[in-house]
C-alpha positions, -999 to 999 in steps of 0.1 A, spaced: 274 289 -820 302 269 -805 283 236 -809 254 229 -832 235 196 -835 208 191 -861 186 160 -863 212 140 -845 203 104 -838 223 77 -821 217 40 -819 236 13 -802 228 -20 -819 190 -22 -818 185 5 -791 178 41 -801 194 64 -775 190 98 -792 162 107 -816 166 137 -840 182 159 -814 188 195 -822 210 217 -798 228 250 -800 255 260 -775 266 297 -777 302 306 -772 310 317 -736 279 301 -721 270 274 -697 244 251 -713 229 223 -692 212 191 -701 190 175 -675 165 146 -674 161 111 -660 190 86 -657 197 64 -687 182 87 -713 214 95 -732 227 126 -716 263 112 -713 260 98 -748 254 134 -761 285 146 -744 305 117 -757 297 126 -793 314 160 -788 348 144 -782 341 112 -801 341 87 -772 323 61 -793 333 36 -820 312 26 -849 327 -9 -850 313 -16 -815 277 -14 -827 272 24 -824 255 43 -853 250 80 -856 233 102 -881 225 139 -886 249 168 -881 272 177 -852 295 206 -857 319 225 -834 333 259 -842 368 262 -828 392 291 -833 410 270 -860 378 265 -879 346 244 -880 349 207 -874 324 179 -883 323 159 -851 310 129 -869 338 127 -894 357 94 -894 389 114 -901 391 134 -869 424 141 -852 411 127 -819 440 139 -796 437 174 -810 399 173 -806 400 162 -770 424 190 -761 400 215 -776 369 197 -760 380 184 -727 358 163 -704 353 160 -666 336 129 -654 314 121 -624 341 103 -604 376 118 -603 404 94 -609 437 107 -595 467 92 -613 492 74 -591 517 103 -589 520 138 -576 495 166 -578 517 185 -602 522 155 -626 485 148 -625 478 182 -640 508 184 -663 503 150 -680 481 162 -709 508 188 -718 533 160 -724 508 143 -748 504 177 -765 542 180 -770 546 208 -745 577 200 -725 595 233 -719 597 235 -681 587 271 -677 557 267 -699 546 236 -682 548 252 -647 530 283 -660 501 263 -674 498 240 -644 496 270 -620 470 287 -642 449 255 -644 450 251 -606 440 287 -601 411 283 -626 399 252 -608 400 269 -574 426 245 -560 459 265 -562 458 281 -527 452 247 -511 480 228 -529 506 254 -540 530 243 -511 526 206 -517 525 201 -554 548 171 -551 525 152 -526 506 123 -539 473 133 -555 455 104 -537 460 123 -504 436 150 -515 399 150 -503 372 139 -527 362 175 -535 399 184 -541 403 154 -564 374 166 -585 389 201 -588 422 184 -597 404 166 -625 390 200 -635 425 215 -636 438 185 -657 410 192 -682 418 229 -682 456 227 -686 455 225 -724 432 256 -726 402 238 -741 376 259 -759 348 235 -748 345 219 -714 322 189 -711 310 181 -675 293 148 -668 276 151 -633 308 167 -619 293 173 -584 269 144 -579 293 124 -556 304 154 -535 293 169 -503 276 203 -502 307 223 -495 327 207 -523 298 211 -547 297 248 -539 334 251 -546 330 235 -580 299 255 -589 317 287 -581 346 278 -604 322 268 -632 306 303 -632 340 319 -636 351 296 -664 327 310 -689 351 338 -696 377 312 -708 356 285 -725 322 272 -734 306 247 -709 282 219 -716 269 204 -683 250 172 -676 233 173 -642 204 155 -625 201 184 -601 174 208 -612 185 233 -585 220 232 -598 209 237 -634 188 267 -624 217 283 -605 243 279 -631 229 277 -666 223 302 -694 203 276 -714 186 245 -701 176 214 -721 157 183 -710 165 149 -725 138 123 -721 130 92 -741 157 102 -765 141 135 -773 157 169 -764 135 199 -755 147 234 -746 133 245 -712 150 279 -710 
């Protein structure tokens, strides 16, 4: 399994968000988590790339493990190399946030943080990420235009490309199409289905229809409890 959670519980101050959650995510699959708003779905994603801080009142117990090509990582360890982890387990959020520079620089930025600066390698990775996100043909002749000029759907695929540029093994998707029109949503969904050959996907979605269309496994999170539906 690429991800394994056993009896995982998460509390924020006095509020229990996740209660003894167990989850298995096979390599090369798209696993979806659905359920009502405010039930902890995004919290579950945040545990994978450690977007929480124990000194802010968050407390977690149980086991959460990720199996990367370099070995197995305890996701709850206080000694994680967070930049490395977040390159291996990248996240795409509900609302895209294009950075205030060009399309090319938006996608290339994570490579600089990863220490990849050789021009030919950067260009190769940016092109590949844009192809995998389904955006390349629309932007290949205007890579130096401002990213803010892209449509909402294009900006979300740009965010997807930025997440893919470091070749993550796990892709975390937090309601990636909920703010998009039907055409843009279809573009994103088509790309997600092709990405399973490159990485493992964990998707949070309110849309039962979307989950049915895309997912190999479906879990429902309600009142802090996770139940496998398919």
